[in-house]
VEXKE-970140 format. One record per atom (N, C-alpha, C, O): x, y, z. Coordinates in steps of 0.001 Angstrom, whole numbers, plus 524288, in hexadecimal, padded with zeros to 5 digits. Layout:
<rs>
XYZ
...
</rs>
This chain:
<rs>
7B4FC9E458D3CC6
7B0F39E80DD3E44
7B2BB9EB16D430D
7B4B99E8C9D46C6
7B20A9F02AD42FF
7B39E9F36ED475A
7AF0E9F6F0D48FB
7AC279F8DCD45AA
7AE709F7C0D4E11
7AAA29FB6FD5025
7AD849FF1ED53D1
7AF4E9FD8AD57FE
7ADF2A0415D5235
7B0F5A07EDD5533
7B68AA0603D5631
7B8BAA06DAD5A64
7B8C5A0373D524D
7BE1FA01AED52AE
7BED59FC67D5542
7C3349FA68D5572
7BA9A9FA0FD5749
7BAF89F500D59DE
7B9029F0B8D563F
7B5269F17FD537D
7BB9B9EC32D5635
7B9BA9E7DBD52F8
7B43A9E63AD54B2
7B3199E5E6D595C
7B0DE9E538D50E4
7AB7B9E3B0D5201
7AA8F9DE32D4FF3
7AB739DD1DD4B59
7A8C99DAC3D535A
7A7859D562D51DF
7A1C69D46AD52ED
79FD29D5B5D571F
79F109D226D4F26
7997A9D117D4F9D
798B39CB30D4FE5
79A829C856D4C79
796059C959D53F5
794F59C3C3D549A
78F139C2FBD545A
78C2D9C517D578F
78D549BFF5D508E
787C89BF02D4FA8
786669B994D51A7
788F49B5C3D503B
782629B930D54EF
780F19B435D5743
77BDE9B204D5538
777C39B472D55D6
77C109AD72D52C9
777709AA74D511F
7733E9ADCED4E84
76EC99ADD5D5052
774869B09DD4A59
7708D9B3E1D47D8
76C549B0A3D4535
76D5A9AC5AD4347
767929B2B9D4525
763369B01CD428D
7633F9B11DD3CB3
7615B9ADE9D39A7
765669B591D3B25
765B79B6D8D3597
76ABD9B9D0D349F
76CDC9BC4DD3826
76CA39B989D2FCB
7718D9BC09D2E62
770F49BE91D2906
76E379BC84D25A6
7737D9C2F8D2842
772FE9C5DCD2365
7771C9C413D1F7A
77BCC9C49DD2067
775509C1F4D1B1F
778DC9C022D170F
77AFA9C4CBD13FF
778479C8B2D1339
77FDD9C44CD1247
7828E9C89ED0FB3
782CE9C7F5D09D0
785A79CACBD072D
77FDF9C445D07BE
77F479C39BD021B
779BE9C197D0124
776D69C09ED04D8
778539C0FACFC4E
773169BF16CFAFC
772B29B92DCFB31
76E669B70ECFACB
777019B67ECFBCC
776EB9B0CCCFBFD
775179AEDED014E
775FA9B15DD0551
772809AA55D0139
770B59A7C9D0600
772339A207D05CB
7734799FF6D0196
7724699F66D0A4F
77377999CED0A47
76FA8996D7D06C3
76AF7997E8D06CC
771A699334D03CC
76E4298FF1D0098
76AD598C88D0421
76C3498BAAD08A8
7666498A96D0225
762D898773D056B
7657B982FCD084C
763E0981A7D0CA1
76982980A1D05FB
76C3997C4CD089D
76EDA97E10D0DA4
7700B97ADAD1104
76FC698335D0E2A
7726798545D12C9
76E97986D1D171E
7703D9889ED1B43
7698F98622D1632
765AF98792D1A30
761EA9830AD1B1D
75D30983A9D1A7B
763FD97E70D1CA0
7608F979FBD1DAB
75D3B97AEAD228A
75E9C97E0CD25EB
758E49782FD22D5
7556A978B7D2758
757BE97659D2C44
75655977EAD3097
75B3C972A7D2BB3
75D829700DD303D
762AB97297D31C8
765889749AD2E7C
763C997277D36D3
768A0974B7D38DA
76D459717BD3700
76D2A96CADD3738
7715997426D352E
7760897181D3341
77ABB9721ED36DB
77F089706CD358A
779EF9748AD3B69
77E2A974E8D3F2B
781A5979A5D3E64
7810F97C95D3AA0
7855497A56D4210
7888997F0DD4227
78D1F97EE8D3E5E
78FF4982C4D3DEC
78DEF97A8CD3B9D
7921297A39D37BA
7900897B55D323C
792E097ABBD2E68
78B2897CEED31DD
788A297DEBD2CD6
78B3598273D29F3
78CEA98641D2C58
78B77981FCD24D0
78D3998654D218D
78A70985FFD1C52
78896981D6D1AC8
78A2698A5AD19A1
7876E98AA5D149C
78B5198C32D106C
78E5498FE1D111D
78B4298962D0C13
78EF398A80D07D9
78C3798C1BD02D4
78EC098CC4CFECC
7870C98CBFD030A
7841F98DD4CFE42
7807199273CFF18
77CD29922AD023E
78168996B9CFC3C
77E4199B73CFC9C
77C9C99D39CF72B
77F6299C5FCF355
7781D99FACCF6E8
776539A1D1CF1E8
772019A5CBCF2F0
76FD49A603CF738
770C89A8F2CEEF2
76C659AC95CEF60
7675B9A973CEEF9
766C79A665CEB4F
763B29AA15CF298
75EE09A6FCCF27E
75BEA9A797CED5B
75B9F9ABDACEB28
759BF9A34ACEB82
756859A36FCE6C8
751699A640CE7F2
7501C9A72DCEC7B
74E8E9A798CE3E6
749C09AA91CE498
745E29A7CBCE828
7432E9AA50CEB3C
745999A295CE7C3
741D499FBBCEB01
7439499F5CCF0B1
7408C99DBFCF40E
748769A0D9CF1C8
74A709A09DCF720
74C869A5E2CF90B
74FAB9A611CFCAD
74AC89AA2FCF699
74CF09AF41CF823
749819B22ACFC08
74A469B6D0CFCFC
745A89AF5BCFE4F
7426E9B198D027C
73FB69B6A3D00AF
73FB39BA97D036C
73D639B65ACFBED
73AC09BAF6CF9B0
73E719BF9BCF972
73CF39C405CFAA2
743519BE8DCF7E0
7476C9C285CF72A
749369C4F7CFC49
74B879C92ECFC3F
7482D9C267D00AF
749BF9C48FD05BE
74ED49C22AD07C0
750B59C3B0D0BE8
751129BE7BD04E7
7556A9BB71D071A
75A189BEC7D0876
75D269BD50D0BE0
75AC49C344D05E2
75F699C673D06E4
75E209CBA8D0974
7616A9CF29D0997
759649CC34D0B7C
757F39D114D0E0C
75AA49D16AD1365
75B5C9CD7CD1611
75C179D62ED14DD
75E139D706D1A18
759BE9D583D1DF6
7556C9D794D1D85
75AAC9D221D2197
75F0C9D0EED24E3
7622E9CC21D2358
766559CB32D2594
7605F9C91DD1FAE
763149C44BD1E55
766E69C517D19D8
76A049C1A1D18A8
766AA9C9A9D1757
76A379CAF5D1312
76AF29D0CDD12C7
769469D3ACD1641
76D719D291D0E9F
76E949D81FD0E00
76AA39DAEBD0A8C
76B379DF96D098C
766A79D82ED08B5
762BE9DAA2D055A
75F259DE3ED0864
75E0A9DD56D0CFB
75D559E25BD05C7
759829E5E4D082C
75BDB9E9FFD0BA7
7590A9EC79D0EA9
760EF9EACED0B5C
763619EEE2D0E80
7647F9F3CFD0B5B
766619F7AFD0D7D
763569F3A9D0645
7646C9F838D0307
7608E9FC9DD042C
75C8A9FBC4D06AE
761C6A0136D025B
75E9BA05DDD0364
7590DA0524D0163
7583DA037ECFCF1
75535A0663D04B4
74FB9A060ED0327
74D4DA00B4D03C0
748C39FFF7D0258
750399FCE7D05CF
74E2D9F79BD0647
74A1D9F71ED0A96
746FD9F376D0A88
74A179FAB9D0E4E
7464E9FA83D1293
74520A0012D1461
74820A03B3D1364
740BAA00A6D1704
73EE9A05D1D1890
74150A077FD1DC0
7435BA0447D20AE
7410BA0C89D1ED5
7432FA0EABD23A6
74081A0C39D2860
73BC3A0B68D2862
7438EA0B14D2C56
74179A0885D30FD
74249A02ABD30F8
741D3A0025D3509
74381A0073D2C67
744989FADFD2BFB
74A5B9F9F6D2D22
74DA29FD3DD2BDC
74B999F58CD2F86
750F69F461D30FA
754909F494D2C44
758E19F6ABD2CA1
752DE9F271D27D6
7563B9F273D2342
7574B9F7F9D2156
75B7B9F90BD1F3A
7537F9FB84D220E
75457A00F8D2096
75891A0360D2404
75BF8A062BD2216
7585CA024DD2918
75C4EA046AD2CAE
761B9A024AD2B64
76594A052AD2B7E
761FD9FD39D2A2F
767019FADCD28CB
769089FD3FD23C0
76DB09FE57D233A
7657C9FE0CD200A
766FBA006CD1B1A
76957A05D5D1BEB
76D47A072DD1982
766E4A08F5D1F5E
768E9A0E2ED206B
76E4BA0DFED22F3
771B8A111FD21AF
76F01A0A52D2680
7741EA09A3D28F7
77837A0824D24EE
77C83A0A4CD24E1
776D9A0463D2183
77A94A029AD1D9D
77BE9A06F0D19C4
78067A0767D181E
7780EA0A1ED1852
77917A0E5BD14A4
77CD8A125CD16F8
78038A146DD143D
77C40A136FD1BFE
77FD2A1718D1E80
7854FA14C7D1EE1
78934A1791D1E78
7858CA0FABD1FAA
78A8DA0D16D2067
78D46A0BE7D1B3F
79206A0C80D1ACA
78A43A0A3AD1762
78C82A0884D1269
78B9EA0C81D0E09
78E9CA0CB7D0A47
78781A0FA5D0E8C
7865FA13DAD0AE0
7856FA11D6D0555
78828A1355D01A9
78195A0E77D04CD
7800FA0C90CFFAA
77A48A0B1DCFFB7
7781DA09C8D03CC
777D5A0B62CFB2B
7726BA098DCFAA2
77238A048ECF76C
76DFEA027BCF671
776B6A029CCF5C9
777039FDEACF28E
777039F90ECF5F1
77A3C9F886CF978
773699F585CF4E0
773269F0B8CF7F8
777EB9ED48CF70F
779A99EA9FCFAAB
77A149ED43CF250
77EA09E9FFCF134
7837C9EC10CF400
786909E909CF61F
784279F13FCF3FE
7889D9F386CF6CE
787F89F2B3CFCA6
78BBD9F196CFF6B
783209F342CFE81
782039F273D040E
783659ECEAD05B4
785F09EC26D09B7
781C19E911D02AB
782DC9E39CD03EB
788B39E288D03EB
78AB29DFD2D075A
78B739E4ABD000A
791239E3D9CFFC3
793D89E651D0475
797709E403D06AB
792279EAF6D05FC
794A39ED9DD0A5E
793C49EAA6D0F77
7974B9EA42D12B7
78F0D9E891D1023
78DEB9E57DD14D8
7915A9E0A2D1502
7937D9DF47D1918
791DE9DE05D108A
795309D95BD1048
79ADA9DAC5D117B
79D7A9D809D1470
79CBD9DF14D0F29
7A2289E0A5D100B
7A31A9E1F4D15C6
7A7339E0AAD17EF
79F559E47DD1835
79FF69E5E2D1DB4
79FB49E10AD212E
7A2879E0A1D250D
79C489DD64D1FC1
79BE09D894D22D1
7A12E9D5DDD231C
7A2A89D3D6D2736
7A4069D5D3D1EC5
7A90D9D310D1E8D
7AD0E9D556D2245
7B0F89D2C8D2367
7AC339DA0DD2432
7AFE29DC83D27D2
7AE619DBB7D2D8C
7B1469DD53D3109
7A9E89D943D2E8D
7A7E49D8E3D33E5
7A9A09D3DDD369A
7AA679CFD2D341E
7AA319D43BD3BAF
7AB569CFA9D3EEF
7A62F9CDD2D414F
7A4C69CF5CD45A3
7A3649CA7ED3E67
79E539C86FD4018
79EE29C28CD40D3
7A0D39BFD4D3D5E
79D2A9C097D4558
79DA09BB07D468E
7984D9B8EDD4835
795029BBCFD4A32
797859B3E6D475C
792619B199D4823
792AB9ACF8D4BE6
7966B9A9F6D4BE6
78E969AC82D4F1A
78DE79A806D5292
788C19A55AD514D
784C49A7F2D509B
788D69A031D5100
7842099D2ED4FE0
78377998D9D53EC
7873D99645D5569
77EA299816D55AD
77D7F993EBD595A
77D0798EB2D568E
77A1698E30D52C9
77FEB98AD5D5867
77FD6985ACD55E9
77A6398343D55F6
779049803CD527D
77749984A0D59EF
7720B98262D5A68
76DC898644D58D7
769339856DD5A0A
76F3698A68D563B
76B6F98E63D5493
768F998CAFD4F6E
769A498F30D4B61
7661498851D4FB6
76462985B0D4AEB
75E7798506D4A7B
75C9A981F2D474A
75B7B987EBD4DB4
755D2987B5D4D24
75452989CCD47C5
7564A98DD7D4610
750D698706D4525
74F23988A1D3FEA
74C3D98DD3D4048
7491598EA7D43D1
74D5899145D3CA1
74AF19967CD3CC2
745089964DD3C10
7425999A0AD3D75
742F599211D39F5
73D47991A1D395E
73A6E99116D3E94
735AD991C7D3ED3
73D4898FDBD42B7
73AC798F65D47DA
73B7899463D4B07
73A6B9946FD4FB8
73D379988BD488A
73D7F99D92D4B29
742BD99EEDD4D79
7433C9A2E0D502C
746B599BB3D4C78
74BD699CC1D4EAE
74E789A16CD4C08
751BF9A409D4E63
74D099A271D472D
74F3C9A6CBD442E
74B779A7E1D3FAA
747C59A4EED3EC7
74C719AC17D3CDC
748DB9ADAAD38B3
7486B9A969D348B
74C589A75FD32AA
7438C9A81BD3324
742C39A455D2EEB
740A19A6F8D2A04
73E4D9A466D26AF
7416F9AC28D2993
740209AECCD24B1
743769AC85D2055
747E19AAD4D2132
741459AC82D1BA9
743BF9A9E6D1734
749669AB84D1672
74CCF9A82ED15D3
74A719B0A6D167D
74FB99B27ED1552
753AE9B0CED1967
7584E9B043D1833
751EC9AFF7D1E43
755799AE22D2254
756379A837D21FD
75A779A639D2308
752159A570D2089
7527B99FC2D2020
7562799E21D1BB8
7582A999C3D1BC3
7570E9A191D17F0
75AD39A058D13CF
7605399FC4D15F6
7639F99D44D1384
7615B9A208D1A7A
766A89A204D1C9A
7679B99D9BD207A
76C1699C9BD21E9
7637699AEFD2237
7641A996ABD25EF
75F0F9959BD28DC
75BAE99902D293B
75E89990D9D2AF3
759B998F50D2D9C
75A1C98FC5D3388
7562898F47D363B
75EBA990B0D3594
75F5E991C0D3B28
763EE9958AD3BD4
766C699693D3818
764A599798D4086
768A699B93D415A
76E299998CD4040
7714A99C3CD3DC8
76F54994DBD4210
7748D992BFD4133
7759B99224D3B5E
779C2993A6D3977
771E598FF7D3894
7728D98F38D32F0
7732B99473D3027
7766D994F8D2CA8
770109984FD31B0
7707F99D7BD2F4D
775E499FDCD304D
778469A229D2CD1
777BD99F43D3517
77CD09A171D365C
7813699EDAD3352
784A49A18BD314A
7812B999AAD32FA
78551996E4D3037
7850B997E8D2A5A
7891599848D27C5
7804B9985BD2839
77FC9999C8D22B2
7820599F35D21B7
7846B9A034D1DAA
781339A2B5D257B
7833C9A801D24D7
7892E9A80FD250A
78BA69AB1AD2241
78B829A4C0D284A
7912B9A46AD2860
793329A296D230B
797349A47CD212E
7907299EEDD20A2
791F499D32D1B65
7914D9A1A3D1777
794769A23AD13E3
78D2F9A4C0D1828
78C559A94DD14C5
790E09AD29D153D
792D79AF0ED1148
792899AE54D19FE
796D29B201D1ABB
79BF09AFD4D1889
79F129B2BED1659
79CC89AABAD191D
7A1719A855D16E3
7A1719A8D0D10F7
7A58B9A980D0E8C
79CD89A873D0EAA
79C4F9A8DDD08FE
79D1C9AE7ED072D
79F9F9AF73D0330
79AFA9B227D0A18
79B319B7A1D0887
7A07C9BA1ED099C
7A2319BD94D06BD
7A3179B859D0DC6
7A8189BAACD0F51
7AC2B9B65AD100C
7ADB69B53AD1476
7ADE89B3F4D0BCE
7B1799AF77D0C48
7B6B39B0CED0ED1
7B95F9AD54D10CA
7B8329B5CFD0ECA
7BD299B755D1126
7BC989B905D16D7
7C0719BA6DD195B
7B7D59B8E2D18D9
7B6E19BA85D1E43
7B2AF9B703D2094
7AE109B85AD208C
7B44C9B28FD2293
7B0A19AEA8D2470
7ADFF9B057D2986
7B0869B2ACD2CE3
7A8F09AF2FD2A1E
7A62D9B0CBD2EE5
7A8139ADDBD33AF
7A9D39A964D3353
7A7B39B06DD382D
7A90B9ADFED3D26
7A4019AC95D3FF5
7A09A9AFE5D40B7
7A38D9A7AAD417C
79EC59A5F6D440B
79FF39A144D4782
7A3EA99E9ED46E2
79C659A051D4B2D
79CFD99BEFD4EBA
797B1999C2D5045
793B299C61D4FC3
797B4994F9D5225
792F69924ED53E0
7937799123D59B3
7977E98F2DD5B75
78F6399257D5CAC
78F679911DD6240
78B3398D0CD6360
7875298CB3D608E
78BF898A02D6776
7887B985A4D68A3
783BD98789D6BB5
78369986F2D7078
7801F989CED68D9
77B3698B8ED6B28
7776D98CC1D66BB
778C898C52D6223
772AF98E42D6829
76EE598FD3D6444
76EEF995B6D6396
7731399828D6391
76A4599801D6306
769D999DA9D6258
769DA9A01FD67C2
765C39A199D69D0
76E839A08AD6A08
76F059A1F9D6F7E
773899A5C8D7021
778009A485D6EDF
772569AA86D721E
7765F9AE83D7276
77AA79AD0BD765B
77F3B9AE3AD757C
7792D9AA72D7AAD
77D269A8FAD7E84
780E49A4F5D7C33
785989A521D7D30
77EC89A160D7924
7822599D8ED7696
785EF9A020D72D1
78A7299E82D7269
784179A42FD7004
787819A6FBD6C56
78BA99AA11D6F30
790449A9CED6DD4
78A0A9AD0AD7334
78DB19B085D75DF
7918F9ADA4D795C
795A69AFC7D7AB8
7904F9A8D5D7AD0
793EE9A5D5D7E09
797449A216D7ACA
79A6499F21D7CEF
7969A9A238D75B4
7999699EAFD7257
79F4A9A04DD7211
7A0AA9A4D2D72F7
7A28899C8AD70D1
7A82099DA2D7053
7A91D9A1A5D6C07
7AC769A50CD6C9C
7A63C9A144D67BF
7A6F79A4F1D6372
7A5E09AA83D6539
7A8F69AE0CD642A
7A17D9AB52D67EC
7A0189B0A4D6972
7A40C9B2E4D6D48
7A5C79B756D6CAC
7A5789AFDAD7134
7A8FA9B1F9D7533
7AE599B33CD72FA
7B0C89B70DD749A
7B0399B01BD6F4F
7B5529B144D6D08
7B4FF9B5ABD6910
7B8BF9B89FD687B
7B0999B633D664D
7AFF59BA7FD6290
7AEFF9BFB3D6556
7B14B9C3B1D63F3
7AB9C9BF99D693B
7AA159C47AD6BD8
7ADF89C61DD7005
7AE9F9CAC4D710E
7B0889C255D7269
7B42B9C37CD76AD
7B9339C071D75EB
7BA6A9BCF2D78FD
7BC299C1BFD71D2
7C0FC9BED6D70CA
7C4E49BF70D7549
7C5259C384D77D0
7C7E19BB5CD7635
7CB9A9BB74D7A8F
7D0389B7EFD795C
7CFEF9B479D7608
7D46C9B8E1D7C1A
7D9139B59BD7BE0
7D8639B140D7FE2
7D7C49B252D8487
7D87F9AC63D7E24
7D7709A824D81D7
7DC0E9A6DDD8567
7DBA19A36ED88BE
7E0739A992D84BD
7E4DF9A93CD8864
7E6B29A39DD8950
7E86B9A23ED8D96
7E64A9A070D8546
7E84899B24D85AF
7E46799725D87A4
7E5C09928DD881C
7DF92998C1D88CE
7DB9F99501D8A82
7DA0D99185D85EE
7D9E899346D8174
7D8E398CA3D8710
7D6DA988FBD8329
7D127987E2D845C
7CFB698719D88E1
7CDED987D5D8058
7C861986BBD8108
7C77E980EAD8052
7C8BE97EBED7C38
7C55397E5FD8452
7C45B978C2D8425
7BE96977BAD8344
7BB3D97AC4D84E7
7BD7B97364D80A6
7B810971C9D8007
7B5B99707ED8552
7B87C96F3ED890E
7B077970D4D858D
7ADCC96F8AD8A6E
7AED1969D3D8BD3
7ADFD96654D88A1
7B09A968EED9096
7B1C3963A2D924B
7B1C99637BD9840
7B2009678BD9AD0
7B19195EC7D9A6C
7B19B95E16DA015
7B74095D4EDA1D0
7B9B19595CDA08D
7B94C96120DA4BD
7BEA4960D0DA6B1
7BEC1962FDDAC35
7BB26965B2DADE0
7C2F1961C5DAF05
7C3D796418DB42A
7C65996968DB34F
7CAFD969C0DB218
7C34896D8DDB3F0
7C53B972D8DB2EC
7C7D197541DB7B5
7C9A3979B3DB77F
7C7FC9725CDBC03
7CA899745EDC0A8
7C6F8977ABDC40E
7C239977D2DC347
7C95697A4DDC7D5
7C65A97D77DCB7A
7C4D6982B9DC92E
7C72498497DC565
7C0EA98506DCB95
7BEEB98A02DC9A4
7C27498E89DCB50
7C44598EC9DCFC2
7C35A99210DC7A5
7C614996F2DC8C2
7C27C99BACDC806
7C4399A028DC814
7BD7F99A8EDC759
7B9C599ED0DC6BF
7B56699D54DC305
7B64A99AAEDBF1B
7B0B299F0ADC443
7AC2599E0ADC0F6
7A9789A337DBFCA
7A8629A649DC353
7A86B9A427DBACC
7A6009A912DB92B
7A1039A7DCDB61A
7A11B9A6AFDB171
79CB59A834DB8EB
7979C9A6FEDB697
793D19AB8DDB77C
78F0F9AAD8DB783
796049B034DB836
792D09B4C4DB96F
790FA9B7B4DB49D
78E5E9BBB7DB518
792449B5CFDB009
790BA9B85DDAB2F
793AB9B5DCDA6B6
796859B210DA776
792FA9B7FDDA20E
795999B5B3D9D7A
79B3B9B7A3D9D2B
79C449BC54D9D64
79ED59B3EFD9CA8
7A45A9B535D9C10
7A6449B2DFD96E8
7A5519AE4DD95C3
7A8F39B60DD93DD
7AB659B407D8F20
7AFFB9B08DD90AA
7B2069B0F4D9500
7B1939AD24D8D17
7B5DC9A98DD8E48
7BACD9AC83D8FC6
7BDA59AAD7D9346
7BBDF9B0ECD8D27
7C0A39B3D6D8E70
7C0629B61DD93F2
7C46C9B6C5D9678
7BBA09B757D95DD
7BB2A9B942D9B3E
7BC809B4ECD9F1E
7BF189B5E4DA30D
7BABC9B02CD9E04
7BC1D9ABBEDA162
7C2089AAECDA15A
7C4679A9C2DA55F
7C4559AB8CD9CC5
7C9FB9AAEBD9C41
7CCE29AEF6D9F92
7D0A89ADACDA242
7CB179B3DAD9F59
7CD9A9B7F4DA267
7CCF19B70DDA840
7D0859B81EDAB48
7C85D9B514DA9DF
7C7869B3ECDAF66
7CB4C9AFB0DB139
7CD8B9B005DB576
7CBF39ABBADADF7
7CF8A9A77DDAF5E
7D5249A97EDAFAC
7D8179A7F8DB327
7D69C9ACEBDAC05
7DBE69AF19DABF7
7DCFE9B249DB0E1
7E1789B2A6DB298
7D8F29B493DB31F
7D9BC9B81CDB793
7D9A49B552DBCD2
7DAA19B7C5DC0D7
7D8789B03DDBCE4
7D7FD9AD5CDC1C8
7DC619A95FDC240
7DCFC9A5FDDBEE3
7DF609A9C6DC659
7E3BC9A628DC731
7E1C89A08BDC79A
7DDFF99F71DCA5B
7E46299D0CDC4DA
7E2FC99786DC51B
7DECF995EADC13F
7DD829914ADC0F7
7DCA399990DBE3D
7D8BC99823DBA45
7DB959967DDB555
7DEAC99973DB323
7DA7D991B5DB39D
7DD3598F9CDAF0B
7D99B98E43DAA8D
7DB7098D0EDA645
7D47B98E73DAB72
7D0C898D43DA73D
7CB6298F2CDA8E8
7CA9B990CADAD5E
7C7C498EF7DA55C
7C25E99036DA6C2
7BEB198D3ADA322
7BFF698C1FD9EA1
7BA2298BF8DA539
7B5F2989D7DA1F9
7B21C98E40DA101
7B180991D2DA42B
7AF9098DE0D9C8D
7AC6E99253D9AC6
7A7559906DD9872
7A73D98CCFD9548
7A30E992F0D9A14
79DF0991D5D97D9
79C8E9964BD9424
79AE399A6ED95F0
79D3699591D8EEF
79C63999EBD8B52
796B299B9AD8AF3
7959A9A00AD8975
793089981ED8C4B
78D849998BD8BE1
78C0C99DA4D8FF0
7893A9A15BD8EC6
78DFD99CEED94BA
78CC99A09AD98F5
7914B9A448D9A25
7909B9A822D9CF1
795ED9A322D980B
79A6C9A681D991D
79C9B9A5E3D9E92
79E7F9A9ABDA0DE
79C5E9A112DA0BA
79E499A01DDA5FF
7A3F299E3ADA5D2
7A57699B4CDA252
7A70C99FF1DA9A5
7AC8699E59DAA11
7AD6099B1EDAEF8
7AB6399C76DB323
7B051996DBDAE81
7B1B7993A9DB30C
7B7A7992FDDB2E3
7B9AE98FF1DAFC5
7BA60995CDDB635
7C00B995BADB639
7C21C99108DB945
7BFF798FABDBD5A
7C63B98E90DB755
7C845989BADB996
7CE2B98A14DBA6E
7D0DF98D30DB7F3
7D016986CDDBE02
7D5A9986EBDBF31
7D8C2982D0DBC33
7DD8D982B0DBC9A
7D62497F73DB935
7D8EA97B86DB615
7D8B697D12DB053
7D50E97FA6DAE91
7DCAD97B73DAD79
7DCE797CAEDA7EF
7DB1E977E5DA4CC
7DB0097812D9FFE
</rs>
């Protein structure tokens, strides 16, 4: 994906709902009421039966590609505006051609997903939409996200989705301070540094403390590189604090 000649990367954090690119949905076994953890995956998809098609709403936009064809909604409605945009971009009134073009374009995009490991509140308690068509995709945000990753793997077997899990709930700071986000949004050369698990060690004397705002890991690395005698640093990814040390 390019925008004015520059590569464009889209990072989506803990979405409450996701738009499916086919008419298939996770089978009931893939949407249990209980949380199954961050290693969950779904291997069974099918078109919902009549008794489970949410009064024919299961594939309507925003949860699917249905209802985006010409005349599906009146002027002033969001779907009407989207339809007009798509017609100018794709130049068709056919819903089947429109769906195929959207799928083909999706396959060219660099879209990555972040999910909170603890983002598991059941949607029936108000954590996310519990409308029928959304509940077909999962009972909590984490489950919906992981089911969608399985959906993308099924739809695009030659282009597997990129996604990561961070140790937090539905929390923007947890997402933006995660290792996945910082490396995706701000890639850097680690210049030979090794990342160690959190542990109690003698890190030596201080060569500088930076707690005046959020610093990406690569910024801490550059600060250490610029200070004589700095051989390592400890890093708090949640707050973006750097603590430079003289021991390695």
